[in-house]
C-alpha positions in Angstrom: 99.8 100.4 70.8 98.5 103.9 70.1 99.0 105.7 73.4 97.6 109.0 72.1 94.3 107.2 71.3 94.4 105.5 74.7 94.8 108.8 76.4 91.4 110.0 75.0 89.7 107.5 77.3 88.8 108.8 80.8 89.4 105.8 83.0 91.6 102.8 83.3 90.6 99.5 84.9 93.4 98.1 86.9 93.2 94.5 88.1 95.6 93.9 90.9 96.3 91.0 93.3 95.2 91.5 96.9 98.2 91.6 99.2 96.5 89.5 101.9 93.8 87.5 100.1 95.6 86.8 96.8 92.3 87.5 95.1 92.0 89.7 92.0 90.5 93.2 92.5 89.6 95.7 89.9 89.5 99.5 90.3 88.6 102.2 87.8 90.8 105.3 88.2 92.3 108.2 86.3 95.4 107.6 84.2 97.8 109.3 81.8 99.6 107.6 78.9 102.8 108.9 77.4 105.9 107.6 75.7 104.7 103.9 75.8 103.8 103.9 79.5 100.7 104.3 81.5 100.8 106.3 84.7 98.4 106.0 87.7 98.3 107.7 91.0 96.0 108.4 93.9 95.2 111.9 94.9 94.4 110.6 98.4 97.9 109.2 98.9 99.5 105.9 99.7 96.7 104.5 101.9 94.4 103.4 99.0 94.0 99.6 99.0 94.9 99.3 95.3 98.1 101.2 95.9 99.1 98.9 98.8 98.3 95.8 96.7 100.2 97.0 93.6 103.2 97.9 95.7 103.3 94.3 97.0 102.6 92.6 93.7 103.5 94.8 90.7 102.0 92.6 88.0 98.8 94.2 86.7 96.1 93.9 84.0 95.3 97.2 82.4 92.2 97.8 80.4 91.7 101.2 78.6 88.7 101.3 76.4 88.8 98.2 74.2 92.6 97.7 74.8 93.8 95.2 77.4 97.3 94.3 78.3 99.5 92.9 81.1 102.1 95.0 82.6 104.5 95.6 85.4 104.1 98.6 87.7 107.1 100.4 89.1 106.8 102.8 92.0 108.0 106.3 91.3 108.3 109.4 93.6 110.2 112.6 93.8 110.9 115.5 91.6 110.5 113.7 88.3 106.9 112.7 89.3 106.2 116.2 90.5 107.5 117.8 87.3 106.7 115.3 84.6 103.9 112.9 85.7 101.5 115.0 87.8 101.3 117.7 85.1 99.9 115.0 82.7 97.0 114.5 85.1 96.5 118.3 85.6 96.3 118.8 81.8 93.9 115.8 81.3 91.5 116.2 84.3 90.1 119.5 85.4 89.2 118.0 88.8 92.8 117.1 89.4 93.5 120.8 89.6 90.8 121.2 92.2 92.2 118.2 94.2 95.7 119.6 94.1 94.4 123.0 95.3 92.6 121.4 98.3 95.7 119.4 99.2 94.9 115.9 97.9 98.2 115.6 96.0 100.2 116.3 99.2 102.1 112.9 98.8 103.5 112.8 95.3 103.9 109.4 93.7 102.9 107.4 90.7 103.1 103.9 89.3 104.7 103.7 85.9 103.2 100.7 84.0 105.0 99.3 81.1 103.2 96.8 78.8 104.7 93.3 78.7 107.0 92.9 75.6 107.5 96.6 75.2 
């Protein structure tokens, strides 16, 4: 899988399982891809429904452009996310810089998604 090519896309579609309903839900959000992994976060913090769903059931379907794969999401937080993951978003998305400036990235976390079989 060519992660540099995937990173040229603007959005990822994540399909997650609802923690209460068990139904599949799809969200389109920002992402960054590097070193065989896809990273997603929420500038608004841990209260986003997709975040709560993915924390409960980490199996996820990822679609970036024409590429679709199954993966497992691992919750990450702390200094490594602050110094290695968030900068990927700040380089890729101009608005991420604005959001950081106004305080939206006050809770620093990310999901690290590894494709199945990788």
